[in-house]
C-alpha positions as CSV (number, residue, x, y, z in Angstrom):
1,M,61.6,103.6,97.0
2,K,63.2,103.7,93.6
3,K,62.7,107.5,93.5
4,K,64.4,107.9,96.8
5,L,67.4,105.8,95.7
6,L,67.8,107.8,92.4
7,A,67.5,111.1,94.4
8,C,70.3,109.9,96.8
9,L,72.5,108.9,93.8
10,R,72.0,112.3,92.2
11,L,72.4,114.4,95.4
12,A,75.6,112.7,96.3
13,L,77.5,114.0,93.3
14,P,78.0,117.6,94.3
15,S,79.2,116.7,97.8
16,T,81.5,114.0,96.3
17,W,83.2,116.5,94.0
18,K,83.6,119.1,96.8
19,S,85.0,116.6,99.3
20,A,87.2,114.8,96.9
21,S,88.7,118.0,95.5
22,W,90.1,119.3,98.8
23,L,91.2,115.8,99.9
24,L,93.1,115.3,96.6
25,K,94.7,118.7,97.0
26,L,96.2,117.5,100.2
27,M,97.1,113.9,99.1
28,I,98.8,114.6,95.7
29,P,101.4,117.2,96.7
30,I,102.3,115.4,99.9
31,S,102.6,112.1,98.0
32,L,104.9,113.8,95.5
33,A,107.1,115.4,98.2
34,V,107.5,112.2,100.1
35,T,108.3,110.3,96.9
36,L,111.1,112.8,96.0
37,L,112.4,112.8,99.6
38,Q,112.6,109.0,99.5
39,H,114.3,108.9,96.1
40,F,117.0,111.5,97.0
41,G,117.8,109.8,100.3
42,I,116.6,112.7,102.5
43,L,114.3,110.4,104.5
44,A,117.2,108.0,105.2
45,W,119.4,111.0,106.3
46,I,116.8,112.2,108.7
47,A,116.3,108.6,110.0
48,G,120.0,108.4,110.9
49,Y,119.4,110.8,113.8
50,L,116.6,108.6,115.2
51,N,118.5,105.3,115.2
52,P,119.6,105.4,118.9
53,V,115.9,105.9,119.9
54,F,114.7,102.9,118.0
55,V,117.3,100.6,119.4
56,R,115.9,101.3,122.9
57,L,112.5,100.2,121.6
58,G,113.8,96.7,120.8
59,L,114.1,97.6,117.1
60,P,117.1,97.6,114.8
61,G,118.4,101.1,114.1
62,E,117.5,101.1,110.4
63,S,113.8,100.7,111.4
64,A,113.8,104.5,111.8
65,V,113.6,104.7,108.0
66,I,110.6,102.3,108.1
67,F,108.8,104.5,110.6
68,I,109.4,107.7,108.7
69,S,108.2,106.0,105.4
70,G,105.0,105.0,107.1
71,A,104.5,108.2,108.9
72,T,104.9,110.3,105.8
73,A,103.6,108.2,102.9
74,G,101.2,105.8,104.6
75,T,100.6,102.2,105.8
76,Y,101.5,100.5,102.5
77,A,104.7,102.4,102.2
78,G,105.6,101.5,105.8
79,I,104.9,97.8,105.2
80,A,106.9,97.9,101.9
81,A,109.8,99.3,103.9
82,M,109.4,96.7,106.7
83,M,109.8,94.0,104.1
84,S,113.1,95.5,102.9
85,I,115.1,94.6,106.0
86,P,115.2,91.4,108.0
87,L,112.9,91.6,111.1
88,T,111.6,89.2,113.7
89,L,107.8,89.0,114.1
90,R,108.1,90.7,117.4
91,Q,110.0,93.7,115.9
92,A,107.5,93.8,113.0
93,T,104.6,93.9,115.5
94,I,106.1,96.9,117.4
95,L,106.8,98.7,114.1
96,G,103.3,97.8,112.9
97,I,101.6,99.5,115.8
98,M,103.7,102.7,115.4
99,I,102.8,102.8,111.7
100,A,99.1,102.1,112.4
101,I,99.0,105.1,114.7
102,C,101.2,107.5,112.6
103,H,100.6,106.5,109.0
104,A,100.2,109.4,106.5
105,L,100.8,111.9,109.3
106,P,101.0,115.2,107.3
107,M,97.9,114.4,105.3
108,E,95.7,113.0,108.0
109,C,96.6,115.8,110.5
110,A,95.6,118.3,107.8
111,V,92.3,116.4,107.6
112,N,92.0,116.6,111.4
113,R,92.3,120.3,111.1
114,K,89.5,120.4,108.6
115,T,87.3,118.6,111.1
116,G,88.0,120.9,114.0
117,S,91.4,120.0,115.5
118,S,94.9,121.6,115.6
119,F,97.3,120.2,113.0
120,W,100.3,120.5,115.2
121,K,98.6,119.1,118.3
122,M,97.3,116.1,116.5
123,C,100.7,115.5,114.9
124,F,102.5,115.7,118.3
125,I,100.0,113.5,120.1
126,R,100.2,110.8,117.4
127,L,104.0,110.7,117.5
128,L,104.1,110.6,121.3
129,M,101.5,107.9,121.5
130,A,103.2,105.8,118.8
131,F,106.4,105.7,120.9
132,L,104.4,105.1,124.1
133,C,102.6,102.1,122.5
134,A,106.0,100.8,121.2
135,I,107.4,101.0,124.8
136,Y,104.3,99.1,126.0
137,L,104.6,96.4,123.4
138,N,108.3,96.0,123.9
139,W,107.4,95.3,127.6
140,A,104.2,93.2,127.0
141,L,105.0,91.2,123.9
142,P,106.4,87.6,124.4
143,E,109.5,86.6,122.4
144,L,108.4,86.1,118.8
145,S,111.6,84.9,117.1
146,E,109.9,83.9,113.8
147,S,111.0,85.9,110.8
148,Y,108.8,88.6,109.3
149,V,108.3,88.7,105.5
150,Y,111.5,89.8,103.8
151,M,111.6,90.8,100.1
152,G,114.8,92.9,99.8
153,A,113.2,95.7,97.8
154,S,115.4,97.5,95.2
155,H,116.2,101.2,95.6
156,D,118.1,101.7,92.3
157,S,115.2,103.1,90.1
158,S,115.9,106.2,88.0
159,L,114.1,109.5,88.8
160,T,112.1,109.1,85.5
161,D,110.9,105.7,86.6
162,V,110.0,106.9,90.1
163,L,108.0,109.9,88.7
164,L,106.2,107.7,86.1
165,T,105.3,105.1,88.8
166,W,104.1,108.0,91.0
167,L,101.9,109.5,88.3
168,L,100.3,106.2,87.5
169,S,99.7,105.6,91.2
170,Q,98.1,109.0,91.6
171,L,95.7,108.4,88.7
172,K,94.6,105.1,90.3
173,M,94.4,106.9,93.7
174,T,92.2,109.6,92.3
175,A,89.7,107.1,90.8
176,I,89.6,105.2,94.1
177,V,89.1,108.3,96.2
178,L,86.2,109.5,93.9
179,L,84.6,106.0,94.1
180,I,85.0,105.6,97.8
181,I,83.7,109.1,98.7
182,Y,80.8,108.8,96.3
183,S,79.8,105.6,97.9
184,L,80.0,107.2,101.3
185,M,77.9,110.1,100.2
186,V,75.3,107.8,98.8
187,I,75.2,105.9,102.0
188,Q,74.9,109.1,103.9
189,R,72.0,110.3,101.8
190,L,70.2,106.9,102.2
191,L,70.7,107.0,106.0
192,E,69.2,110.5,106.0
193,A,66.3,109.6,103.6
194,Y,65.3,106.6,105.7
195,S,66.0,108.3,109.1
196,L,68.6,105.7,110.1
197,L,71.2,108.0,111.7
198,R,69.4,108.2,115.0
199,P,69.0,104.4,115.4
200,I,72.7,103.9,114.6
201,S,73.7,106.5,117.1
202,D,71.3,105.0,119.7
203,F,72.8,101.5,119.1
204,L,76.4,102.7,119.5
205,S,75.8,105.2,122.3
206,P,76.7,102.8,125.1
207,L,80.1,102.4,123.5
208,M,80.5,106.2,123.3
209,L,80.0,106.5,127.0
210,I,82.8,103.9,127.6
211,F,85.0,105.8,125.2
212,G,84.4,109.1,126.8
213,L,82.8,110.6,123.6
214,P,79.5,112.5,123.0
215,R,76.6,110.3,122.3
216,Q,75.8,112.0,119.0
217,A,79.3,111.3,117.7
218,A,78.5,107.6,117.2
219,Y,78.2,107.8,113.4
220,M,81.3,109.9,113.0
221,W,83.2,107.4,115.2
222,L,81.9,104.5,113.1
223,V,83.0,106.0,109.8
224,G,86.4,106.9,111.1
225,N,87.0,103.4,112.5
226,V,85.8,101.5,109.5
227,L,87.1,103.8,106.7
228,G,89.8,105.9,108.3
229,I,90.5,109.6,108.7
230,S,91.2,110.4,105.0
231,Y,88.1,108.7,103.4
232,G,85.9,109.1,106.4
233,S,86.7,112.9,106.6
234,A,84.3,113.5,103.7
235,V,81.4,112.3,105.9
236,M,82.8,114.0,109.0
237,V,83.1,117.4,107.4
238,E,79.5,117.1,106.1
239,L,78.2,116.1,109.5
240,K,79.9,119.2,111.0
241,E,78.7,121.5,108.3
242,K,75.1,120.3,108.7
243,G,75.2,121.0,112.4
244,L,74.7,117.3,113.3
245,I,77.9,117.5,115.3
246,N,79.6,120.7,116.6
247,R,83.3,121.6,116.5
248,E,84.1,120.6,120.0
249,E,82.4,117.2,119.6
250,S,84.2,116.7,116.3
251,N,87.5,117.6,118.0
252,A,86.8,115.1,120.8
253,V,86.2,112.3,118.3
254,N,89.4,113.1,116.6
255,Y,91.3,112.4,119.8
256,H,90.0,108.9,119.7
257,L,90.3,108.4,115.9
258,I,94.0,109.5,115.8
259,M,94.7,106.3,117.8
260,N,92.0,104.1,116.6
261,H,91.1,104.7,112.9
262,S,90.9,102.6,109.7
263,M,90.8,99.5,112.0
264,L,89.3,97.3,109.3
265,E,91.8,98.0,106.5
266,D,94.9,98.5,108.6
267,T,94.3,95.4,110.7
268,L,93.7,93.2,107.7
269,V,96.8,94.5,105.9
270,F,99.0,93.8,108.9
271,A,97.4,90.4,109.6
272,V,98.0,89.2,106.0
273,T,101.7,89.8,106.5
274,G,101.7,87.8,109.8
275,I,101.3,90.4,112.5
276,S,98.7,89.6,115.2
277,A,95.4,91.4,114.7
278,L,94.7,91.0,118.5
279,W,97.8,93.0,119.5
280,I,97.1,95.7,117.0
281,I,93.4,96.2,117.9
282,S,93.8,95.8,121.6
283,T,96.7,98.2,121.9
284,R,95.1,100.9,119.7
285,L,91.7,100.7,121.5
286,L,93.3,100.7,125.0
287,F,95.4,103.8,124.3
288,A,92.6,105.6,122.5
289,I,90.3,105.2,125.5
290,V,93.1,106.3,127.9
291,L,93.9,109.4,125.7
292,V,90.3,110.6,125.6
293,W,89.7,110.2,129.3
294,I,93.0,111.9,130.2
295,R,91.9,114.8,127.9
296,R,88.5,115.0,129.6
297,G,90.1,115.0,133.0
298,L,92.6,117.8,132.1
299,K,89.7,119.9,130.7
300,K,87.8,119.6,133.9
301,V,90.8,120.6,135.9
302,I,91.5,123.6,133.7
303,S,87.8,124.7,133.7
304,G,87.7,124.3,137.5
305,K,90.8,126.6,137.9
306,S,89.3,129.1,135.5
307,A,86.0,129.2,137.5
308,A,88.0,129.7,140.7
C-alpha cells in the first residue's frame, strides 16, 4: 500500500507541471489585462452602455460594472465590486447568480475549448443564460429589502500600487494552482491504482441520466462541480487524453458545467456574504438541466433532418 501511494505521488508530478503550465498561461495574462482595464476605467466605460439593460432586471444601473468585473476577473472580483455600492439582498442575489454563471469568462471559456467545446459558443451561452436566470430571479424572488454588505471600496490607488498588488496576487495564485492541481492528480492516480473510477461512475450514473449526460462522464461532472472549470480542467483534459471520455462526451458535460460548476466554493462564498445558498444552487441546477436537454433535443432534430 505504501509503495502504491509513493508511486502515485511521484507519477502525479509530470502531469501537474503540464496542466498547471497551460492553465497559468491563460490565467496570468488575462488577470493582468483585466487589472489594467479596471484601473484605467475602461471597464466602467463599457458598463455605461449596459446600464439600461440592468435597470430592467431590477438592478441599479451601476451594477453593470459589477457584472463585468465578475465576468472578466472572477467571483471574488465580482463580490468585491458588489460591496462597493449599496444593494438590497434581493439585488445582490440576482447579481450573485449572474456572476456565478459568468465568472472569469475569458479564462474558463478558453479552458472549455481545451476540453472539447467552442470558446465563442460557451461564452455566448453563459452570457445568455446569466441574463435569463436574472430575469427568472427577478420574477421569482420575494421582496428582500435587507441591505447587502457595503464596504465602499477605494479606487484611488496608483498604477504602481495596482501592479505590485497584482504581482503578489499572481505569486500566491501560482502556488495555489500548483498545490490544487497536484492534489487532484494524486487523487486521480489513487483512484486509478485502486480501481475506484468505475464505482464512482456507477454510483453517480443515475444522476447523469437525469442530467441528460453520458454515464461515463460522472467523474468529470463531479470534479467540475466540486472544484470548478479552471482547477477541474486539469483532470478533465487528462481523462480526455487517456480516452476515458471522448470529445463529444466532454463537450456535453461542458454544457452542464458552464451553468453548474464550482458549486462548493461559489455557494459558500456567496452564503458567507448573506446570499441564499438555496436560490443559487436551485437556479443553477435547474437551468443546467434545461440547457443540456434542449441541446439534446436540438441535436436529434438536426440529425433527423440530415438523415431525411
